[in-house]
Backbone bond lengths (Angstrom), bond angles and torsions (degrees), N, CA, C in turn:
res aa  C-N    CA-C-N  psi(-1)  N-CA   C-N-CA  omega(-1)  CA-C   N-CA-C  phi
1 X - - - 1.436 - - 1.514 114.46 -
2 X 1.323 112.87 -45.25 1.486 117.32 -179.63 1.501 112.27 -63.79
3 X 1.347 114.67 -33.37 1.447 119.93 -179.40 1.570 110.40 -68.30
4 X 1.366 114.83 -40.88 1.436 121.79 176.74 1.486 113.58 -60.98
5 X 1.320 117.67 -42.45 1.495 124.46 175.59 1.524 108.58 -61.93
6 X 1.358 117.87 -46.06 1.409 116.98 179.87 1.461 115.23 -64.55
7 X 1.313 116.00 -36.66 1.446 121.21 175.24 1.526 113.31 -60.89
8 X 1.256 114.01 -40.70 1.538 122.28 178.25 1.469 110.09 -65.24
9 X 1.351 114.60 -42.28 1.538 117.03 -179.68 1.522 109.37 -69.91
10 X 1.316 116.37 -39.06 1.513 117.39 177.92 1.490 110.59 -65.00
11 X 1.358 118.15 -42.86 1.443 119.85 -177.21 1.516 110.37 -65.96
12 X 1.360 116.07 -38.66 1.501 122.08 -178.32 1.625 108.26 -66.52
13 X 1.313 114.38 -41.59 1.460 121.02 -179.95 1.533 108.47 -62.51
14 X 1.324 116.61 -43.48 1.487 119.76 -178.25 1.517 111.19 -63.93
15 X 1.351 113.56 -41.63 1.455 116.76 177.93 1.521 113.05 -63.93
16 X 1.303 116.63 -42.02 1.473 120.47 179.44 1.527 110.68 -64.84
17 X 1.416 115.19 -38.44 1.433 116.29 -179.34 1.549 110.55 -67.52
18 X 1.316 117.63 -37.42 1.446 122.20 178.37 1.522 109.79 -63.97
19 X 1.295 116.66 -44.46 1.422 118.68 178.83 1.560 115.34 -64.22
20 X 1.299 114.05 -34.20 1.467 120.91 175.31 1.481 109.62 -68.09
21 X 1.298 119.43 -40.62 1.486 127.92 -177.38 1.564 103.46 -66.69
22 X 1.317 119.15 -47.60 1.484 119.56 179.64 1.497 110.62 -61.57
23 X 1.269 118.06 -44.02 1.495 118.51 -176.75 1.534 109.82 -63.63
24 X 1.326 115.45 -43.23 1.523 122.89 178.91 1.601 108.17 -60.23
25 X 1.354 115.13 -41.83 1.495 119.66 -176.82 1.534 108.51 -65.72
26 X 1.264 122.74 -46.21 1.437 123.80 -178.62 1.594 111.15 -63.66
27 X 1.332 112.77 -39.49 1.504 120.05 -179.49 1.522 108.55 -65.98
28 X 1.289 119.14 -50.80 1.428 125.80 179.06 1.556 111.53 -61.43
29 X 1.321 116.38 -44.89 1.412 119.99 177.61 1.534 113.85 -58.73
30 X 1.380 115.06 -38.76 1.434 118.51 177.66 1.497 111.91 -65.15
31 X 1.299 116.68 -41.24 1.500 118.84 175.76 1.520 110.22 -58.09
32 X 1.357 115.10 -46.76 1.514 120.97 -179.08 1.479 111.78 -55.26
33 X 1.361 115.82 -56.11 1.526 120.19 -175.52 1.550 109.46 -60.17
34 X 1.273 116.94 -40.91 1.436 119.19 178.38 1.521 115.07 -60.49
35 X 1.306 114.36 -33.37 1.514 119.81 -177.50 1.564 109.92 -83.98
36 X 1.299 121.28 -36.56 1.477 120.42 -168.32 1.584 113.09 -112.60
37 X 1.282 118.05 4.59 1.441 122.76 178.10 1.516 111.15 -121.57
38 X 1.370 113.84 129.78 1.477 118.90 179.41 1.508 108.76 -142.13
39 X 1.299 118.96 127.90 1.446 120.96 178.53 1.454 118.25 51.15
40 X 1.355 114.96 42.24 1.443 120.61 -179.88 1.501 115.76 76.11
41 X 1.334 121.53 7.42 1.387 123.77 -179.62 1.605 112.04 -122.10
42 X 1.254 114.76 163.92 1.503 121.38 -177.10 1.442 112.26 -114.65
43 X 1.327 116.68 140.03 1.436 123.17 -178.61 1.605 109.60 -90.28
44 X 1.322 114.34 70.50 1.469 119.24 -176.75 1.559 111.76 -62.96
45 X 1.313 114.54 -31.43 1.467 118.58 -177.79 1.552 108.44 -61.15
46 X 1.327 113.05 -52.80 1.524 116.56 174.71 1.448 116.15 -54.34
47 X 1.340 115.31 -41.81 1.495 120.17 -177.51 1.496 111.10 -69.95
48 X 1.350 115.35 -33.30 1.472 117.70 174.24 1.481 113.49 -59.78
49 X 1.267 114.82 -38.33 1.538 119.53 -175.31 1.497 105.41 -75.50
50 X 1.342 120.29 -34.92 1.417 119.47 -177.18 1.504 108.88 -147.60
51 X 1.419 114.46 93.79 1.425 116.57 -178.77 1.513 115.09 -93.63
52 X 1.328 119.74 16.30 1.415 123.84 -167.56 1.544 109.08 -62.93
53 X 1.391 115.93 -41.87 1.495 115.47 -178.00 1.568 111.91 -69.33
54 X 1.265 113.31 -36.01 1.523 115.96 178.43 1.523 108.75 -71.24
55 X 1.278 119.38 -41.39 1.510 120.31 175.56 1.475 113.20 -61.15
56 X 1.317 121.36 -36.49 1.428 123.80 177.52 1.545 112.85 -66.84
57 X 1.367 116.15 -37.70 1.428 120.88 174.31 1.480 114.20 -64.41
58 X 1.371 115.37 -44.59 1.415 121.97 -176.56 1.573 108.30 -66.20
59 X 1.399 119.31 -37.71 1.395 123.56 178.19 1.549 110.02 -67.42
60 X 1.354 116.48 -41.43 1.443 123.11 177.27 1.545 111.25 -56.72
61 X 1.346 111.21 -44.92 1.514 113.33 -176.53 1.551 114.54 -71.98
62 X 1.322 116.66 -13.52 1.477 117.17 -177.19 1.546 113.02 -61.91
63 X 1.369 115.60 -37.09 1.443 117.29 -172.11 1.527 111.59 -100.27
64 X 1.346 122.27 2.67 1.433 121.99 -177.31 1.504 108.47 -81.18
65 X 1.323 116.94 128.85 1.508 119.26 -179.41 1.515 104.79 -124.45
66 X 1.356 119.29 125.54 1.474 123.73 -175.21 1.523 106.18 -130.28
67 X 1.365 115.07 132.07 1.484 117.27 177.71 1.512 107.50 -75.08
68 X 1.365 115.21 145.71 1.452 120.79 174.53 1.525 112.40 -63.10
69 X 1.357 116.35 -21.26 1.485 121.02 175.62 1.498 113.81 -60.49
70 X 1.336 114.97 -26.94 1.460 122.87 174.75 1.544 106.35 -88.78
71 X 1.327 119.34 67.67 1.358 122.43 -159.76 1.590 115.06 -61.03
72 X 1.319 115.91 -40.05 1.474 120.13 -179.35 1.543 110.81 -63.62
73 X 1.334 110.16 -48.13 1.554 115.24 179.24 1.466 111.82 -63.47
74 X 1.373 114.63 -43.28 1.469 119.92 -176.83 1.479 108.84 -64.13
75 X 1.347 121.06 -47.27 1.435 122.25 -175.80 1.510 110.34 -68.17
76 X 1.317 119.88 -43.38 1.452 121.65 175.94 1.477 114.12 -57.88
77 X 1.411 114.72 -43.14 1.462 118.65 179.97 1.494 111.39 -60.45
78 X 1.385 118.43 -49.88 1.420 119.38 -177.21 1.517 116.85 -73.66
79 X 1.370 118.11 -26.75 1.456 120.11 170.38 1.583 109.60 -65.23
80 X 1.267 117.23 -48.46 1.471 119.94 178.39 1.575 109.30 -65.19
81 X 1.329 115.12 -39.07 1.495 116.30 -179.56 1.587 111.28 -65.49
82 X 1.306 114.91 -40.39 1.500 119.96 176.77 1.559 108.23 -57.88
83 X 1.298 115.82 -53.95 1.498 120.26 -173.12 1.550 108.88 -63.37
84 X 1.351 117.31 -41.17 1.471 119.59 -179.28 1.506 113.19 -67.54
85 X 1.331 115.62 -35.25 1.437 119.77 -178.94 1.574 110.91 -76.41
86 X 1.359 116.80 -31.79 1.511 120.72 170.31 1.526 107.87 -58.29
87 X 1.306 116.91 -52.08 1.517 121.39 176.87 1.467 114.17 -56.19
88 X 1.339 115.91 -48.17 1.457 120.76 175.97 1.487 114.11 -52.89
89 X 1.331 113.88 -47.50 1.548 120.59 -179.99 1.493 110.15 -62.10
90 X 1.328 118.01 -39.41 1.471 120.49 -179.11 1.562 108.93 -68.89
91 X 1.305 113.69 -45.63 1.531 116.73 -176.64 1.555 108.98 -61.75
92 X 1.312 118.55 -37.40 1.461 120.49 -176.75 1.479 110.26 -67.72
93 X 1.390 118.75 -22.61 1.533 124.26 -176.59 1.517 112.54 -110.33
94 X 1.314 115.39 3.57 1.494 120.22 -172.94 1.522 111.24 -75.58
95 X 1.397 119.70 141.92 1.516 124.38 5.45 1.526 111.94 -86.86
96 X 1.326 112.24 151.77 1.459 121.22 175.02 1.536 110.44 -156.81
97 X 1.252 119.09 167.83 1.463 121.78 -176.42 1.548 115.28 -98.13
98 X 1.307 115.06 -20.28 1.450 117.42 -175.82 1.567 107.67 -157.44
99 X 1.308 118.77 147.46 1.445 118.97 166.88 1.458 121.88 -56.81
100 X 1.385 114.08 -21.36 1.419 120.10 178.23 1.572 111.27 -78.34
101 X 1.284 116.11 -8.28 1.466 120.19 174.52 1.565 112.57 -68.29
102 X 1.417 111.29 -17.70 1.457 116.54 -176.88 1.622 107.68 -100.56
103 X 1.299 116.29 113.67 1.478 118.90 -178.04 1.549 110.15 -57.99
104 X 1.308 116.22 135.79 1.464 121.24 175.92 1.466 114.06 65.47
105 X 1.336 120.96 22.10 1.459 121.98 -172.76 1.540 109.99 -63.04
106 X 1.322 117.99 -41.06 1.475 119.17 -178.16 1.465 117.80 -96.25
107 X 1.375 113.57 -29.42 1.449 116.99 -172.57 1.501 117.62 -116.83
108 X 1.370 117.18 -1.90 1.513 115.62 -178.46 1.539 111.78 -124.31
109 X 1.419 117.01 -40.85 1.410 119.17 -179.65 1.538 110.30 -68.60
110 X 1.328 112.15 129.06 1.542 116.27 173.93 1.497 110.02 -96.62
111 X 1.366 115.66 143.20 1.390 126.15 -178.88 1.575 107.25 -116.24
112 X 1.317 113.65 139.27 1.502 117.60 176.79 1.544 109.43 -90.00
113 X 1.294 114.60 115.80 1.424 122.55 -177.39 1.504 111.12 -161.83
114 X 1.376 116.43 141.58 1.445 120.64 177.17 1.593 113.03 58.86
115 X 1.334 119.35 30.13 1.379 121.24 179.39 1.521 110.99 77.65
116 X 1.285 122.77 14.33 1.399 126.80 -178.56 1.513 111.67 -129.25
117 X 1.381 112.92 158.18 1.440 118.41 162.95 1.431 108.53 -112.61
118 X 1.346 117.21 114.01 1.428 123.02 -164.45 1.574 113.90 -146.49
119 X 1.262 118.92 145.33 1.490 120.89 176.13 1.546 111.72 -81.10
120 X 1.298 113.43 158.88 1.443 117.72 174.73 1.537 114.62 -54.43
121 X 1.347 113.38 -42.87 1.466 115.94 -179.73 1.483 112.09 -60.73
122 X 1.393 119.57 -39.48 1.362 120.86 179.97 1.500 115.36 -74.87
123 X 1.340 118.55 -27.40 1.479 121.96 166.67 1.490 109.37 -52.14
124 X 1.414 113.30 -53.21 1.437 117.94 -176.83 1.495 114.46 -66.29
125 X 1.334 115.22 -50.40 1.488 121.79 -162.64 1.536 113.21 -90.13
126 X 1.332 116.14 -25.09 1.483 120.75 -178.19 1.550 110.79 -103.21
127 X 1.335 115.69 -51.17 1.457 119.26 -174.79 1.555 113.11 -77.54
128 X 1.359 118.57 -39.76 1.489 119.85 -179.85 1.535 108.44 -98.81
129 X 1.315 119.78 -70.11 1.496 117.66 -175.50 1.598 109.68 -58.56
130 X 1.335 114.92 -39.42 1.473 113.59 -176.84 1.556 116.60 -67.11
131 X 1.306 110.76 -37.99 1.497 115.78 179.51 1.482 114.93 -82.12
132 X 1.374 114.72 -22.39 1.501 117.58 -176.67 1.609 106.59 -133.24
133 X 1.322 116.35 68.48 1.535 119.98 -168.87 1.559 107.89 -68.75
134 X 1.270 121.87 -15.43 1.524 119.84 -176.55 1.534 109.37 -95.12
135 X 1.335 118.61 14.41 1.429 122.09 -179.32 1.570 114.01 -113.69
136 X 1.370 117.06 85.78 1.464 120.73 -177.37 1.466 114.14 -74.92
137 X 1.353 117.62 -9.84 1.471 115.72 -173.97 1.577 112.50 -78.72
138 X 1.264 117.05 -4.12 1.515 120.00 175.52 1.510 105.20 -56.81
139 X 1.329 119.94 -35.07 1.527 120.34 -172.05 1.460 111.91 -65.47
140 X 1.383 119.22 -13.20 1.386 119.94 -177.95 1.461 113.84 -105.63
141 X 1.312 116.89 8.23 1.466 121.69 178.03 1.529 113.95 -128.81
142 X 1.303 115.95 -16.23 1.511 120.32 173.39 1.497 108.54 -83.70
143 X 1.244 117.68 121.35 1.485 118.76 -168.94 1.580 109.01 -116.35
144 X 1.277 117.87 117.99 1.461 123.47 -170.20 1.576 114.29 -88.80
145 X 1.273 115.65 8.91 1.546 122.33 -176.08 1.528 115.79 74.07
146 X 1.324 115.67 8.06 1.479 119.43 175.15 1.499 108.16 -104.72
147 X 1.291 112.84 152.47 1.522 116.62 177.45 1.518 116.61 -68.85
148 X 1.427 111.22 -12.98 1.480 116.46 178.81 1.538 110.65 -76.03
149 X 1.400 116.79 -17.12 1.432 121.44 177.35 1.575 110.50 -71.58
150 X 1.270 118.11 151.31 1.469 118.18 164.67 1.575 109.03 -54.14
151 X 1.247 118.87 147.89 1.496 122.67 -170.06 1.557 109.79 -67.21
152 X 1.279 116.68 143.76 1.478 123.80 174.81 1.595 107.60 -72.51
153 X 1.279 116.62 143.98 1.445 117.97 -178.59 1.514 110.43 -100.38
154 X 1.321 118.48 158.48 1.453 120.82 -176.43 1.546 114.00 -96.10
155 X 1.337 112.17 47.80 1.403 123.29 171.72 1.492 110.77 -154.68
156 X 1.340 118.31 158.86 1.408 122.61 177.43 1.572 109.52 -77.10
157 X 1.293 119.72 150.32 1.413 124.12 166.39 1.523 109.22 -72.52
158 X 1.305 116.22 127.58 1.446 123.02 -171.22 1.530 111.36 -114.85
159 X 1.333 120.63 133.21 1.473 122.60 -178.90 1.577 109.30 -53.89
160 X 1.365 117.95 -38.70 1.465 123.33 -173.94 1.495 110.84 -69.21
161 X 1.352 118.72 -26.47 1.533 117.37 -177.55 1.506 111.21 -128.97
162 X 1.401 116.66 20.51 1.422 119.42 -174.85 1.511 116.79 -53.98
163 X 1.438 115.23 -45.84 1.394 115.87 179.44 1.469 115.68 -63.09
164 X 1.309 118.94 -35.48 1.437 122.09 176.07 1.467 111.54 -66.00
165 X 1.357 116.45 -42.26 1.465 118.24 177.31 1.498 111.52 -63.94
166 X 1.314 121.65 -44.76 1.402 123.71 177.96 1.552 112.50 -56.78
167 X 1.329 111.90 -41.65 1.508 118.48 179.70 1.508 110.00 -68.42
168 X 1.276 117.69 -45.31 1.506 118.68 179.26 1.431 112.28 -62.05
169 X 1.307 122.59 -41.55 1.466 123.31 -174.69 1.560 108.78 -74.57
170 X 1.303 118.42 -36.00 1.473 120.30 172.45 1.453 115.30 -61.16
171 X 1.349 115.73 -46.18 1.441 120.23 177.49 1.515 113.31 -60.96
172 X 1.372 114.38 -44.41 1.464 121.41 179.83 1.487 109.81 -59.44
173 X 1.313 121.18 -46.65 1.443 123.35 -178.91 1.549 109.60 -63.70
174 X 1.364 115.89 -49.70 1.458 117.10 -174.62 1.473 118.33 -74.51
175 X 1.361 116.34 -6.00 1.508 123.21 172.89 1.568 110.40 -105.40
176 X 1.315 116.73 3.49 1.502 119.75 -176.79 1.514 105.97 -89.35
177 X 1.356 114.98 119.81 1.474 119.93 179.20 1.521 115.80 -62.18
178 X 1.352 115.96 -18.16 1.492 119.36 171.07 1.459 114.98 -80.92
179 X 1.331 113.86 -21.60 1.548 116.96 -177.85 1.490 109.72 -95.53
180 X 1.355 119.09 -38.10 1.443 124.49 173.42 1.493 105.06 -118.00
181 X 1.403 114.35 109.37 1.446 122.85 -170.39 1.533 107.54 -103.59
182 X 1.432 114.99 115.29 1.432 115.19 -174.24 1.507 108.62 -113.87
183 X 1.342 115.69 136.00 1.476 120.99 175.31 1.629 105.01 -135.26
184 X 1.292 116.06 96.65 1.448 122.63 -177.65 1.527 107.81 58.54
185 X 1.358 120.71 -121.00 1.382 126.60 -177.37 1.578 115.42 -89.45
186 X 1.317 112.98 4.05 1.478 117.62 179.28 1.492 110.08 -111.16
187 X 1.305 115.00 140.89 1.478 120.19 -176.11 1.569 107.87 -132.38
188 X 1.314 112.86 133.57 1.480 116.64 173.78 1.535 108.23 -110.97
189 X 1.227 115.96 131.43 1.472 121.14 179.16 1.529 113.65 -124.60
190 X 1.358 114.33 162.86 1.477 117.72 179.59 1.482 114.67 -58.41
191 X 1.315 113.80 152.07 1.531 118.18 177.41 1.477 112.25 -68.07
192 X 1.325 116.39 -5.41 1.428 119.84 172.29 1.506 111.17 -58.52
193 X 1.312 115.86 -37.19 1.468 125.28 -176.70 1.560 108.21 -72.19
194 X 1.341 115.26 -26.37 1.468 120.92 -176.84 1.534 106.76 -81.45
195 X 1.338 114.54 -48.12 1.462 118.72 -171.41 1.494 111.39 -69.87
196 X 1.294 114.90 -29.38 1.503 120.22 -172.09 1.560 110.07 -122.96
197 X 1.273 115.68 30.82 1.436 122.98 -172.97 1.560 112.39 -49.07
198 X 1.300 117.25 -41.41 1.431 122.20 -179.36 1.495 113.96 -59.95
199 X 1.299 118.68 -31.48 1.438 123.74 178.42 1.531 111.27 -65.23
200 X 1.321 115.62 -29.50 1.504 122.01 -175.38 1.498 113.79 -99.03
201 X 1.339 116.61 -6.83 1.509 118.72 -172.74 1.518 105.75 -121.76
202 X 1.302 121.57 33.79 1.406 123.37 -179.25 1.512 109.53 -74.01
203 X 1.410 113.79 154.14 1.505 119.19 177.64 1.530 114.08 56.95
204 X 1.355 112.55 32.12 1.463 116.75 171.98 1.506 115.16 80.88
205 X 1.360 119.64 -0.85 1.468 116.60 179.39 1.487 110.75 -79.18
206 X 1.413 112.78 157.74 1.453 120.09 179.31 1.492 108.46 -89.81
207 X 1.338 114.84 162.50 1.521 120.24 -179.39 1.546 106.18 -56.54
208 X 1.275 117.38 -44.01 1.490 118.70 -177.60 1.489 112.73 -63.27
209 X 1.332 116.45 -29.38 1.492 121.65 178.83 1.605 109.64 -62.84
210 X 1.393 109.99 -48.02 1.435 114.19 179.26 1.468 113.23 -61.62
211 X 1.334 119.10 -45.19 1.439 123.93 179.64 1.465 110.38 -56.82
212 X 1.367 115.61 -45.97 1.510 121.59 -176.02 1.500 114.71 -64.08
213 X 1.307 116.06 -21.06 1.470 119.51 177.07 1.500 112.65 -58.35
214 X 1.385 112.45 -33.10 1.441 120.26 -172.38 1.577 113.35 -110.58
215 X 1.265 118.28 -14.37 1.476 117.81 -179.08 1.499 115.47 -84.18
216 X 1.275 116.13 141.28 1.446 124.05 175.60 1.500 111.72 -69.66
217 X 1.363 113.86 -45.77 1.457 120.86 178.29 1.527 106.05 -102.13
218 X 1.347 117.61 106.67 1.486 119.34 -172.30 1.550 113.28 -66.20
219 X 1.342 117.89 153.16 1.416 118.98 174.77 1.495 106.73 -81.80
220 X 1.365 117.66 150.24 1.476 121.05 177.19 1.534 112.02 -57.64
221 X 1.291 116.20 156.11 1.478 119.44 -176.08 1.546 112.60 -64.85
222 X 1.342 114.29 -40.70 1.493 117.07 -177.36 1.576 109.50 -102.70
223 X 1.309 115.03 37.86 1.502 117.22 -179.58 1.518 112.72 -67.96
224 X 1.334 113.09 144.42 1.492 121.01 177.59 1.528 106.40 -94.43
225 X 1.327 114.54 120.77 1.503 118.78 179.95 1.523 109.85 -108.58
226 X 1.369 113.29 135.38 1.422 120.61 171.60 1.556 107.55 -133.54
227 X 1.292 115.09 179.49 1.508 119.08 -174.30 1.494 110.38 -119.73
228 X 1.285 120.44 136.25 1.465 125.54 171.59 1.481 110.30 -91.58
229 X 1.325 117.52 152.27 1.509 118.57 -179.38 1.496 113.68 -62.70
230 X 1.275 115.02 144.99 1.548 120.85 -177.47 1.510 106.11 -75.41
231 X 1.378 114.33 138.90 1.409 119.52 176.09 1.514 111.29 -101.38
232 X 1.373 111.96 108.71 1.457 120.63 -177.70 1.503 113.41 -90.79
233 X 1.340 119.42 12.31 1.474 120.87 177.03 1.553 106.52 -64.91
234 X 1.356 110.91 140.56 1.498 118.36 -173.55 1.473 108.83 -62.26
235 X 1.346 114.84 140.39 1.447 124.95 178.65 1.496 114.22 -85.65
236 X 1.354 114.67 51.02 1.458 116.87 179.23 1.459 119.70 -92.36
237 X 1.253 119.81 154.94 1.494 124.23 169.73 1.507 110.71 -69.36
238 X 1.288 117.82 121.89 1.468 120.95 -179.61 1.482 112.09 -79.75
């Protein structure tokens, strides 16, 4: 009986400790993004000079374990974790012109986060897209350090307002004339829509149907869609 009570106390203490660590992580991440992100770009130069705040966040995220059943917390954690590790990888190799200048940046280099050793691609495709296949809005909040990505925001993704943030960033991207390029009846869209087309055409909807959910000015019904080349230029503050 005594052993059972001690086990319960230990388990409860561990849960409380994890919850406190998660709360601290989101709070500190918010401070970080507010300081180093402006107008959708990252101040890599400043971070290269003093990476201590970033390193502290990366270290904090190593030991945080969140169940996917806590979907809002889980998604917010891994979205922030992905964006932070992209920034960390760039800072480690800065100066450079593109994340593609780093061999294996997305698919080979493993990062320690959430009790795992995992690549950026696997964070995106296994933990987020794999576990939540009906959520296409991830593509507008995961930022790959290239200008072709939707812009990074200067705040952390928070479990309490995650749906609102996902919605805002998706609307912002799909109403941006640089992201959705319209010329009469012809439309050019990011290669994100080509690479992950299945995410945007679920349940029999067309790509234009998905885009029109979020656009103020709707695309014509018989619009011709093509894809413009992805811009991998580094999203740094000049």
